[in-house]
N, C-alpha and C positions, 0 to 999 in steps of 0.2 A: 641317614637321619634317625634320631632316636628321641623318645620322650624322656625328660628329666624329672619333671614334677607336675602334679595337677592338684590344684587347691579349689575347693567348692564351698559355696555358702548358699543354702536353700535351693539346691539343684535336685529336682525330683525327690527321692527319699532321703537325701543327705541334708542335715542341718548345717554341720561344719565337718569338712574332711580335708586332710592334707596328706598327700601320698607322694613319696619320692620313688622313682624307678631308675634302674641301672641296666647295664648291658647284660646279656645272657637271657635265660628263660625265666619269666615270671608267671606264676600261676595264681589267678584270682579265684579263691575258693570260697564256697558258701552254699547254703541250701537254696532251692529254687525260690524266687521272689524276694531274696534278701537285698538286691540292688547291685549285683555284680556287673551286669551289662551297662548300667547307668554310668559307671566310671569311664568305660570306653566311649559311650555316647558323648560324654562331656569332653573328652579329648577331641573327638571327631567334630563336635559342635564348635569348640574353640578354634579349630583350624578353618572351617568352612562356613560357620554361621548357620543361617536358616536353611541353606542348601543341604545341610546334613541331617535335617529333621524330617521325619515322616508326618508329624503333626504341625502344630503352630508354636510360636514363641511362648504363648501363655501356658502350654502344656508342660514346659520344663520348670516353671516356678512352683516351688513346694506349696501344696495346699495350705491355705490360711496365711501365706506370706505375700508381701507386696514387692519384694526385690530379690534378685538372684545375682550372684557373682561367680564367674569362672575365670581362673588364671591357669595358663599352661606355659611351662618352660620347656623348650626343645632345642636340640642342636642339629645343625645340618652343615656338612662340608667345613667343619671347624669353627663355625660361627654359632653363638648362642642367641636365642630369641625368647621374648616374653610376649604372650598374647593375653589381654584381659578383656572380658566382655561383661557388661552390666545390663541387666534387664529390670525395668521398673514398670509396675502395673498402674495405669491411670484410667479409671472408669472402664471404658470398653476398648482400650488400646494398650499396647506395650511399647515403651521406649527402649531402643537398643543402642547402647554406646559401646564402641569397640576401639582398641588401639593396639599397635604392635611396635616393639622396639627391640634393638639388639642389646644384649647385656655383656657380650664379650666378642671381640673379633670383628666388629663392624660398627657403622653409625646410621643404620636404617631406622626410620620411623614412619608409621602409617596411622592415619586416623580415619575412622568410619568403617562400618561393616563391609561395604563394597570394596573400598581400597584395600582392606586387610585380606579379603577373600581373593582378590586379583593377585596380590603379592604372593600369597601362599601357593596359588595355582601356578604362577610362573616359577617360583622357587623350587617346588617339588616336581614341576613339569607334569602335573596331573590335577584335574578338578575333582570334585567330590565323588562323581560316578567312577572315574578312573581309580581313585583311591580304594573304593569298595571292591572293584573288580580285580585289583592287583594285590592288595595287602590286608584288607579288612573283610574277613569272612563272618558276616553278621549272623546272629542267632536265627535259625530257621531257614537260612539261605545257603546252606552248605552245598546244595545241588543246583544252585542258580546257573552257574556257568556251563555245567554239563547238559542241562536241559535246554540251553539256548540253541537257536538254529545256527548252522554254519555261518550264515551272513552276519547274524548278531555277534557271534564269537569273533568273526573276522574284524568287525567294527571295533570291538573292545580292544583287541590286541593291537590293531593298527593305531588306535588313539594312544595307547600306552607307549608305543614305540615311535611316536611322533609322525607316523606315516599319514595320519589324517591331514597334516599340514600340506603334504605333497599333493593329496587329492584336492584340498582346498585351492592350492596354487594352480593345479591343472584346470579346475573348474573356472577359476578366475581368468586363466589364459583363454579357455574356450569361450567364456562370456565376452572377453575382449575381442577375440577373433570374430564372433558373431556380430558384435557391435560395430567392428570395423567394416564387415561385409555390408551391414545395413547402411552405414554412412556412405561407403563407396558406391553402392548401387544408387542411393539417393543422389549423390553428387553427379554421377554419370548421367542420370535422367535430367537433372537440372541443367547440365552442360549442353545436352542435346536440345532441350527446350529453348535455351538462350540463343543458340546458333540459329534456330528456326525463326525466332522473333527478330533477330538482327536482319535476316534476309527480307522479311516482310516489310520492316520499316524503311530499308534502303530503297524500296520500290515506290514510296509514297510522295516524292518531290516536296519535302517539308519546307525548304527555303523559299520556293516560289509561292506557296500558299501563304507564308508569313508576310511577304511584301504586299500582296493584294489586301489582306485584312487590315494592315496598318493604314493604307490609303483611305478605306471606308471609315475607319475610326476618326480620322481628322475631320471629315465632312460632318459627321454627326455631332462632334464636339462644338463646332461653330454654331450650329442651329440651336443647340441647348443653351448657349450663352445668351442669344438674342431673346429667347422666351423668358429666361430668368430675370432680365432687366425689366421687362414689362410686368412680371409678377411682383417685383419689389415695389413698383409705384402703386399697384393696387393694394398691397398690404399696408402702405402708409395711409391711404384713404380710409381703409377699414379701421385702423387703429384710432384715427381722430374721431370717427363716429362712435366707436366703442367707448372712448374716454368720456364723451358727452353723456352717453347713456348711463355710464357708471356713476357719474356725479348725481344725476337724478335718482338713480336706484338707491344710492346711499341715503339721500334725504328720506325716501320712501321707507327704507328699512329702519332708519332711526325713529320715524314716526310710529311704526308698528311696535318697536321695542318699548317706547315711552308709554304707549297705551297699555302694553302688557304689564309694565311696572306699576301703573296706577291700579290696575285690577288686583295685582299680587299684594300690594300694601293694604288695600281695603280688606282683603281676605284675612291677612295676618292679624289685623286689629280685632276682627270679630273672634278669631280663635283664641287670642290672648284673654279677651274678656270672659270667654267660657272657662278658661283655665283658672282665672281668679275666683270665679264662682265655685269651682270644685274645691279649692283650698279652704274656702269659708265653710263648706259643708263638712270637710274632714276635721276641722277644728271643733265643730259641735260634737261629732262622734267620739273624738278623743276625750273630751270632758266627761262624757257618759262612762267611758271605760275607767277613768280615774276613780269615779264613785264606786264602781264594782270592786276594784282592787282594795280600796280602803275598807269595805265591808268584809272582804275575805281576811284581812289582817286581824280584825277584831275577833273573828271566829277562832284563830290559832293562838291567841295570847295565853289562855289557860294551859293549853298543852305544852307551850314553850316555857311556862313558869314566869311570865312577864305581866306587869301591870299596865305598862304603856309601851308603845312601839317606837322607842327612840334609840339612837345609836349608842348612848351611854348605858341604857338599860340592857341592851343586847350584849354589849361588851362585858358588863358585870356578870350577867347570867352565864356567858361562855366561860369566864374564869372559874365560876363555881363548878360548872360541869367538868372542866379540865382537872381541877383538884380532886374531885370525886373519882374520875376515871383513873387518875394516876394511883390513887390509894387502892382502888379495887384491883388494878392490873398488877401492882406489886404483890398484893396478897395472892392473886391467881398464879403468878409466876412461881412464887414459893411453893404453892401447893402442887403445881405441875412437876416442878423439879423433884419434890419428895416422892410423888407418885411414880415418876419415871425411874427414880433410884430404886424404889422398892421392886418395881417390875423387872428392872435389869438384874438386881440381885437374885430375885427368884429364878429368872431365866438362866443366869450364869450358874447358879447352884444346881439347877436341874440338869443343865448341860454337863456340868462337871460330874454329877452322879451317873449320867448316861455314859460318859467317857470312861469312868472308872469301871462300870459294869462291862462295857465293851472291851476294855483292856483286859479285864479278868477272863472274858470269853476268848480273846485272842491268845492270852497266855496258855489257856488250857488247850486251844487248838494247836498252838506251837509245840506244846508238850507232846500232843498226840502225833504231830508231824515228825518230831524228833524220834519218838519211839518207832514210828513206821520206817523212818530213814535208817535207824539202827538195824531194824530187821532186814531192810533191803540190802544194807551194806554186808550183813552176814551172808545173805543169799548170794549176792554178787561175788563175794569171796569164794563161796562154795562153787559157783559156776565157773569162775576163772581157774580154780584148781582142777575142775573137770576138763576145761579147755587145755590146760597144760598137759594133762595125761594124753588127750587126743593128739596133740601136736607131737608128743614124744613117740607115739605109735606111728604117726605118719612119717616122722624122721627115720625111724627104723626101717620102714618099707622102702624109702628112697635110698638108704644106704645099701639095702639088698640089691637094688637095681644096678649099682656099679659093680657088684660082685658077680652078677649073672649076665653082664653085657658081653656082646660078641667081640668088642674091641677092648684093648687094654688101655684104659684111660682113667685117671683118678679125678677126684672132684675138682681140684684146682686147675687142671689142664683142659676141662671140657669146653669152656668158652673159647679158648685159643684154637682148639681143634675145629670147632664149628666155623670160625672165621676163615681158617685155612681152606676148608672144604668149600666155603662160599666163593672165595677168590678163584679156586680151580674151576668151579662150576661156571662162574662168570666168563672165564677165558674160553671154556668149551662152547658156551652159548654164543659168544661173539664169533667163534669159528663156524658154528652152525649157520648164523646169519650171513656170514661172508659166502659160505658154500651155497646157501640157498639162492642168494642173489646171482652168483656166478652161474649156477645151474639153470636158473630162469633165463639168463641172457643166452646161454649156450643152446637151450631148447628153442628159443625164439629164432636164433640163427639157422638151426637145422630146419625148422618149420618154413622159414622164409626161403631157404635154399630149395626145399622140396617143391614149394609152389612155383619157383622160377623154373626148375627142371620140368615140372609138369607143363609149364607154358612154353618149353623149348628154349629156355634162356639159361645162360651160365650163372651160377650162384655168386661168383666172385665179381664179375664185371657187368652182368646184365645183358651181354651180347648173345646172339644165337649160339647154341651149343656147338654146332659144327664149325663155327669160326673162332672159338675161344680156347686158349691153352689151359684154362683153369677149371675144367669140368669135374675134376676128381677131388676138390677141396672139401666137399661135404662129408667124406668119410672121416677125415680128421676131426671134424666137429662132432660127428656121432660117437667116435671113440672118446672124445673129451666129455660128452654127456654121460657115458657109461662110467668113466673114472670118477666124475663128480658125484654121481648117484651113490657109488660105493663109499666114497669118502664121507658123504653126508650121512649115510646109514651108520657108519662106524662112529661118527661124532655123536649122533643121537644116542647110540648105545652107551657111549662114555657118559653122556649127560644123564641118562636114566640111572646108571650105576651111581653117579655122584649124588643124584637126588635121594636115592635110598640111603646112602651113607650119611648124607647131610641130615636127613630126617632123624636117624638114630643119634647122631651127634647133637642135634638140637634138643632132642628129648633129654639127653644126659646133662646138657648145659642148663636146661630149665630146671632139672632136678637139683643141680648144684646150687642154682640161685635160690630155689625154694628152701633148701636146707639152711642156707645162710639166714633167710627170712625167719625160719622157725626158731633158730638159735636166739635171734634177737628178740622175737616175740615172747619166748618162754621167759627170758630174763626180765622183760618188762612186766609180764603178767605176775610173776612171783613178787615183784616189788609192789604191784597194785594190791595183791592179796593182803600183804602186811598192812598197807595203808588202810584198806577197808576194815580190817579187824579193829585197828586202833580207833578209827572214826566211829565205829558202832559203840564202843565203850564210852567215848566222850559224849555222844548224843544222848545216851540213856541218863547220864549224870545231869546233863542240862535239862532234860525233861522233868526230873524230880524238882529241881530248883524253880522252874516256871509254874508248876502246880501249886507250890507253897505261896508264891507271890500272888497267884490268882485268888486264893482264899482271902488274903489280906485286903485286896482291892474290893471285893464284894462287901466286906464289913464297912469300909470307908464310904462306899456308894450309898448304903442305907442311911447312915447318919446325915449325909449331905442332903438327901431328899426331904428329911424332916424339917431342916432349917429352911429350905426353899418354900415349903407350904406356908410357914409362918410369914414370910415376906410377901406372899401373894395376898393374904388377908389384909395386911397393912396397906397395900396398894389399893384395894377395893374401898376401904374407908376414906382414904385421901381423895379418890375419884368423886365421891358424893359431895365433899366440900368444894371441889372444883366447879361443879354444876351450879352451886349457890353463887359463886363469884361471877360466872358467866351470865346469870340472870340479871345481876346488878349492872353489868356492862351493857346489856340490851336496853335497860331502862334509861341509862345515860344517852345511848345512841338515839333513842326515840325522841328525847327532849331536844337534843342537838339538831335532829332533822326538822322539828317544828320551828326552831330558831332560824334555820336556813331558809325555810319557806317564808317567814316574816321578812327576812332580809331581802329575799328575791323580789317580793311584792313592793317593798319600799323602793328598791332600785327601779322597778318597772314604772312606778309613779313618777320618779325623776325623769325617766326617758320620755314618758308621755307628755309631761309639761314642756320638756325641751322640744318635742315635735311640734307642739302648738306654737311655740315661739318661732320655730323655723318656718312654718307655713305663713305666719303673719308677715315675716320678712319677705317671703317669696311674693306675696300679694302686692306689697309695696314696690318691689322690683319690677313686676309685670306692669304696674300702672305707669312707672317711669318709661318703660320701653314703648308703650302705646303712645305716650305724649310725643316721643321722638318720631315715631312713624307718622303721626298726623302732620308734623312740620314737613317731612319729606314728601308726603302726599300732595301738599299744596304746591311745592316746587314743580313736581312732575306734571300736574295739571296745567300750569302756566307754560311749560316747554311744549306740551302737546298742541296747544292753541297756536303757538308760533310756527311750528312745522307744517300745520295744515294750510297756512297762508302762502308758504314758499314753493310748494310743488307745482310745475308748469307742464301740462300734458301736451300742448302743441309742439314745443321744442323737442320733446321726447319722440314724437312721431316723425319729424324731419330727420333726426339722427338715425332713426331705424331705417329710413329709405336709403340713405347714403351707404349705410353698412351692408344692406342687402345687395345693392348693385355691385359693390366691390367683391362681395363673397361669390356672386354669380360668375364674375370674370375669373376669379382665382380657381373656382371649381373647373372651369373649362381649360385654363392653362395647365392645371395640374395633370389633367388627363393627357394633354399633349406632351408635357415633360416626362410623364411616366412612360409613354411609348418610346420617346427618344432615349430615356435612361435604360429601358430594357434593351433597345438596339445597341447602345454603347456597351452595356454589360455583356451582351451576347458576343460582340466583337472582341471585347477584352478577354473574355473566357476562351474564345476561339484562338486568339493570339497566344494566351497563356498555355493553352493545350498544345499548340504546335511547338512552342518553345520547350514545353515539358517533354514532348515526344523527341525533340532533337537532343535534349539533355539525357533522356532515358536511353537513346541510341548510343550515346557516348559511354554512359554507365554500363550498358550491356556489353559493350566491347571490352571495357576494363574488367568486368566481372567474368567474362569468358576466359580471359587470360589467367586470372587468379584461380578460377575453377579448374582449368587445365593443370596448373601446378599442384593444386590440392589432390586431384584424382591420381596424379603420378605418385605423390607422397603416400596416399592411402593404399595404393597397390603394393608398395614396398612394405608398409607396416603390416598388411594382411599376411604377406609371406612370413614375416618375423613371428607374428602371433601364432600362426599355424605350426611353425617349427617348435616354438616354446611349449605349446600344448602337448605335442607329441613327446617332447623330451621329459616333461613331468610325468606323463603316463608311463613311459618306458622305465623311468627311474623307480617309480612306485612299485611297478610289477616286479622288477628285479629285486628290490629290497624285501618285498613281501615273500618271494620264494626263498630268499636267504633266511628270513625269519622262520618260515615253515620248517626248513631243514634244522635250524638251531633249536627251535621249540621241540621238534620231534626227538632230538638228541637229549635235551634236558628232561623231557617228559619220560623217556624210556629209562634214563638213569634213576629217576625217582621211582618209577614204576617197578624197576628191578628190586629196589629195597622193600617196597610195600608188598609186592606179590611174588617174591622170590620162591616161596614154598608152595604156591598155588598152581592151578592148571593153566595159567596164562603165560604166554611167551614174550609178546611185545605189542607195541601200539604203532599204528600208522596214522599220519596226519597228512591229508592231501592238500593241494594248492588252494582249495576252497575252504580249508579249516574244518573239514569233516573228519571225525575221529572214528577209528575202528580198532577193536581189541581182538587179538589173535590168541586162541588157545594153543596149548602145546601140540595138539593134533593138527594144527593148521586151520581150524574152522574160524571164520571171521564172525565177530559179534558186535552189535551196536551197544554202546555203553548203557543204554536204557534197559538192556536185557540182564544186566548184573543185579544182584540182590541189593536191598536198601543200604546195608552196611558197606557193601563193595562199591556201590555208586558214590557214597559219601567219601570213602577213602580215595576213589578214583578222582573225584572232583578236587579234593585237597591236594592230591598229587599234581593235578593240572594247575591249580593255583600256585603251588610252590615252583613248578617248572616255569610258569610265566614270570614269577618273581625273579628267578635266577636269570632268565633271558633279559629282563629289564635291566638288571644290574650289570650284565655283561655286554649289552648291545648298544648302550648310549655313551658317547664320549663325554668327558668332563665328570662332574660330581654326579654319580648315579643316583637317580631319585628313588632310593630304596628305603621307604619308611619302615617302622616296626611291622613285623609279620603278626597280625592279630587274628586269633581264632576265638570266636564267641560261641560257647557251648558246641564244640565240634563233635561231641560224643552222643548227640541226641539220637542219631540213627545207628549207633555202633554197639555191638555186643562186646563182652569182655575181651575176646580174642582180637577183634578189630581195634579196640582201644590200645592194646599192646603194640600193634603196628603203627598206630598214630604216634605213640611215644618214640618208636624207631624213626618215624618221619621227622619228628621234631629234632632229634639228635642229628639226623642227616643234614637238615637245614643249618644247624649250627656249624657242622663241618664245612658247609659251602660258604661260610663267612657271614651269615646273617647276624648282625650285631645285637638285635633285640627282638625277642619273641614274647608276646603276651597272650596267655591262654586263659579264657574265662570258663570255668567248669565247676560243677558240683561233684565230679567224679574223683574219688580219692587216688586212683591209680596214676593220674597225671602228675600228682605231687612229686612222685619219684623222679620225674624228668626236670624238675624246677631247680633253679639256683636260689630264687627267692619266692616266698609264699606270702600272698596278701589274703587275709581272711576278712570276709564281709559278714556282718551280723546285723539283724534288724530287731529293735526293741519292740515287742508287740504292744506295749503300753503307749508309746509315743509314735509308733510307726516310722521311726527314724533309723537310718542305717549308719554304721560306723565301720572304719577300716583299720586293720593293724598289719604291720609288715615285719617279717622276720626271715632269717636265713633258713632255707628249706633243708639244709643239711642236718639241722637239729630237730626236725619235726618227726614225730612218730605217726606213721600213716594209720596204724591201728587205733590210736587215740582219736583221730579225726572221725573214724567210723563210730566209736563209742559216743562221741559228742553229738 
């Protein structure tokens, strides 16, 4: 997998950025804080969304902006993909839109942040955490993996190599086994309980009990039917008496209602008469208010400029005021326009004078800067000529080293000789490792044999010595130990000799490389000296021209200030005339306000007279309503007298007596029927219970058979889940040990490159992923005992080894994303940075298609195929990127910049 292109809009420090990436080594170079790491964070965020952020979505939107856009194009397994993410800020939330599609080699589309993250995780076979642990060494986290505990390291590597799935499957199988056990035990208990219940119910003679209960139920039913017939006859008698009582009660109720209506009508008539009197009093008060308003109108006529308060007079006066106001406003507008024009002219002229003076100062300052720059260019030319002389002296010293060396090698052959010695030393070290392992095994066999001999047993077969034909085999093992010790000592002597020769060869190769660098640097510096001398002459000529222009600007500024003062005086005079026009408008407004008050009071008089008319109409309406009520009152009084004559109290008493007798009988028969109903219900319940028990017995027998079959099936399933759980566990353990061996191999190959000239021999990785570093003298060290720079290189070696193992250990398209190193030199001195460069070259040799390094260190540029330069504008705080072929970059010029 490789990144092809990243395009940003308002992402962190980037306003707009568009960067294309290719295979090989790309170095993203720039000073600290310029925004280098933000490019990689954008790629990481494009793949995994918010899971790739340490902060919130709002943190990635450029300050002062409301929307961010990130587009990433990448290729995996021959298919090209495009991911786009859009963030929009709304009040206190951020909307996140995301989509993924193929651009070549497929027809995949995904919409939504969650769907895209899941697809990328499945495609690359790693989530955001696995991506960081495998291929993305983020800034400040170079030692994260080496500082992890063995168990944490084991979890990381297991997840990367998909072994976490096997553990997940094993746990699922274990959960299934436990679940089956729980269900099986529960089913067995239920089966035992059902068999016990069946035995108890078969001893209860349920069919005989059912026959006896059904006979008792028939007798109770006959008795209930007899009592119910007598109860029905009593209910008829009670209904007839109740009907007679109801008729008398209706007449009595109607009489009470009519008497209540008579009283209500009389009350309404009295209340209406009081309301009519209230309207008459309100009419009197309204006439008094009209007189007060008319007096107020007379008081405002003079202020309004009116002789009489009529509609025509008011309209005529308003027309006069409108004409006057239009005349004054036209005059006022003209005066304001003139005043504003004078003020604007004065301001513009003053501003122009200030600009001219400021420009004159700027020109003088620019002239001074040019003069200083010319002096600086001369000084820089002198310094570079001194540097050229120093480099020539250093070159002469390096050439003398080849003439005084113990070996006959020239400058062009030094690097080849160093590589030859490295290969020979690697072969000897492999032989030392083989001899050490063989010697260790031989010593263990001798020690074990001696223990057996001491116990009286044969070392070969473990039988008592006196009965074994193999008692003399230990001597051969002891001789083998002696031979191996001699061979190992000889191999170590050869390795030591090769170390000394390799050290001398490396020094000569470094000298040859340095001579080449000096030759190139001298040529570049000589060219720079000429450029600086020429630049100094040009800057001095430009400074003279700018000083002459500054003098002319000052003369023009003084003339402009005089004209501006004249315009200010004209603006002041026009302002006084504007105040006169505004006073005239105030007088017009006062007269119009008086007219408005007169009009309002005339309208109030009209409303008061209308109110008087409304109240007169209301009094007439109320009088008509009372006349209608008096007619209804006479009818109600006549009906009341008729009803009083109809009501018969003696008939009411006879009906009550019949009703009471019937109710007494019904009360008694109800008690008897309730007792019989309870007995019948009791018998029915008992019958139902017996029948239910008979049915339950049959159900229990069926359930017992079904449970027996279920228990048998669960026992078989339990055996299968137990075997499956063990299979997953054994497979995971076997694959983990295989991975440990392969990771130790790849780690030692990388370690050999990085620490080949140091005091370390190899690394061991045990089955629990614990790491141990061995010195050449055999002493074991914990990685944390290494120096800061060595730990950083050790961790980078471990990351690269895991990366190689991931590429080699998974079938299909290996999930090998770009190897990304974000500021890997933070803990490294210059010597360790050189080894980091070697490590990068080694990873390229292992087939890593794309390596991206973020660094402000100039030395890493030499290992790059392409160079991406990041710069931040201090005025806008925005970053920009430029991309170029690293082969044409002058490292020394980066340092100068």
